[in-house]
C-alpha positions in Angstrom: -5.1 -33.0 -15.2 -2.3 -30.8 -14.5 -1.0 -28.1 -16.2 2.7 -28.2 -17.1 2.6 -24.7 -18.6 1.9 -20.7 -17.0 0.4 -18.4 -19.2 0.7 -14.6 -18.4 0.3 -11.4 -20.1 3.0 -8.3 -20.2 0.5 -5.5 -18.7 1.9 -2.1 -19.7 2.4 0.9 -17.3 4.6 2.2 -14.7 5.0 1.9 -10.8 1.9 4.4 -10.5 -0.2 1.8 -12.3 0.0 -0.9 -9.0 -2.7 -1.0 -6.5 -2.8 -2.8 -3.3 -5.7 -4.1 -1.0 -4.6 -5.0 2.4 -7.1 -7.4 3.7 -8.3 -9.3 6.8 -11.2 -11.8 6.2 -12.7 -14.8 7.9 -13.5 -18.1 6.3 -14.2 -15.8 2.8 -15.7 -13.2 4.7 -14.1 -9.8 3.9 -14.2 -7.7 7.2 -11.6 -5.2 6.6 -9.9 -3.8 3.4 -7.6 -0.9 2.9 -7.2 0.6 -0.8 -4.1 2.1 -2.1 -1.8 2.8 -4.6 1.8 2.7 -5.5 3.6 5.7 -7.0 7.3 4.5 -6.6 8.8 1.4 -6.2 12.8 0.3 -5.5 14.1 -0.7 -7.7 11.6 0.9 -10.0 9.5 -0.9 -12.2 9.8 -4.5 -10.2 10.4 -4.1 -6.8 8.8 -2.9 -3.3 6.6 0.1 -2.6 9.0 3.4 -1.7 6.2 5.7 -1.9 2.3 5.2 -1.7 -0.7 6.9 -1.3 -4.0 5.6 -0.1 -7.0 5.7 -2.3 -10.9 4.9 -2.3 -12.0 2.8 -4.8 -15.2 0.6 -4.6 -14.2 -1.8 -7.7 -10.9 -2.9 -5.7 -13.0 -3.6 -2.4 -15.5 -5.6 -4.6 -13.0 -7.7 -6.2 -10.9 -8.3 -3.0 -14.0 -9.7 -1.7 -14.7 -11.9 -4.6 -11.1 -13.0 -4.1 -11.3 -13.7 -0.8 -14.5 -15.4 -0.9 -13.6 -17.9 -3.8 -10.6 -18.9 -1.8 -12.7 -19.2 1.4 -9.7 -17.2 2.8 -9.0 -16.6 6.5 -6.5 -14.0 7.6 -4.4 -11.0 6.5 -3.7 -10.7 3.0 -2.4 -8.1 0.6 -3.8 -8.2 -2.8 -2.1 -6.6 -6.1 -3.5 -5.1 -9.0 -2.3 -3.2 -12.2 -4.5 -0.6 -14.0 -4.4 -0.6 -17.4 -6.9 0.6 -20.4 -9.9 1.0 -18.0 -9.4 -2.1 -15.8 -7.9 -3.7 -13.1 -5.6 -6.9 -13.6 -5.0 -9.2 -10.9 -1.3 -9.6 -10.3 -0.5 -11.7 -6.7 -1.9 -12.4 -3.2 0.4 -12.6 -0.6 -0.9 -14.1 3.0 1.0 -11.4 4.8 1.0 -8.1 5.7 3.0 -5.8 2.8 5.9 -2.8 3.1 3.6 0.5 3.4 0.6 -1.2 6.1 1.4 1.5 8.4 -0.4 3.7 5.9 -3.5 1.4 6.5 -3.1 2.1 10.1 -2.9 5.8 9.7 -6.0 5.7 7.4 -8.2 3.9 9.7 -7.6 0.4 8.7 -5.4 -1.5 11.6 -5.4 -5.1 10.1 -3.4 -6.6 13.0 -5.5 -4.9 15.5 -8.8 -5.9 13.7 -7.7 -9.4 13.7 -6.7 -9.7 17.0 -9.9 -7.9 18.3 -11.9 -10.5 15.9 -10.3 -13.3 17.3 -10.6 -12.4 20.9 -14.2 -11.2 20.6 -15.4 -13.6 17.6 -17.7 -11.0 16.5 -18.0 -9.8 13.1 -18.2 -6.0 12.3 -21.4 -4.8 11.1 -19.8 -3.5 7.5 -16.3 -3.7 6.1 -14.1 -1.6 7.8 -12.4 0.7 5.1 -10.2 3.8 4.9 -11.3 6.6 7.1 -8.9 9.3 6.0 -6.1 9.7 3.1 -2.4 9.8 3.6 0.7 8.9 2.0 3.6 6.7 3.0 7.4 6.8 2.0 10.4 4.6 2.5 12.7 7.5 2.8 16.2 5.7 2.5 15.2 3.5 -0.4 13.4 6.2 -2.5 16.3 8.4 -2.2 18.6 5.7 -3.1 16.6 4.1 -6.0 14.9 7.1 -7.4 16.9 10.2 -6.8 20.4 9.1 -6.8 20.5 6.1 -9.2 17.7 6.2 -11.6 17.2 9.9 -11.4 13.4 9.3 -12.3 12.8 11.8 -9.3 14.2 15.3 -8.9 15.6 16.1 -5.1 12.8 18.5 -4.9 9.9 16.3 -6.2 11.2 13.5 -3.3 11.7 16.3 -0.5 7.9 17.7 -0.9 6.7 13.9 -1.0 9.0 13.3 2.3 7.3 16.3 4.2 3.7 15.6 2.8 3.9 11.9 4.2 1.8 10.8 7.3 3.5 7.5 7.6 7.0 6.5 7.2 9.1 3.5 7.2 11.8 2.9 9.8 12.0 6.5 11.2 9.8 8.6 13.1 7.9 11.2 11.8 9.3 13.8 14.7 12.5 13.4 12.3 10.7 15.3 9.8 9.8 17.9 12.0 13.5 18.7 13.4 14.5 18.6 9.5 11.9 20.9 8.4 12.8 23.2 11.1 16.3 23.2 10.3 15.4 23.8 6.6 13.9 26.9 7.6 16.4 28.1 9.7 18.6 27.4 6.5 16.1 29.8 4.6 16.2 32.6 7.2 20.0 33.1 7.5 
């Protein structure tokens, strides 16, 4: 019987309650899983990540593994959850990389390379590849425009602090951050 309706629930919480698991799997076997948390989005409360951090969460890995296994899924995917009242709620699964997948690479879970290596060598890792260090990612332009200038939910000081503490960036090189930091220090010295 086909259902002609959808039942959904509104789950309260701000952008920092959104969690992402970047996965690579083959025939339902989870081979790699990056776990991260969105801190800010653009536009706020409804959009794409603009500032995110890696986290360690066995619970998210287990939930992702269950979903991957149940779907017998093969490939790279982004599985999103929202945290509310002590529980993770499944939001959606996208069969593709996501905006802050550069952070997963920085943290040791390079999903495209893991997938290519798996298919070219046809061997399964002995255990699931997980984050091996922590980091932060920022989409500086969108974060500045949507969260600092338009919505004013982040101060310029907080934005700059987050920018300078990030390890992974969307669309510009970390070298730019070093140059900008040096310019700030020169200004402070004058």
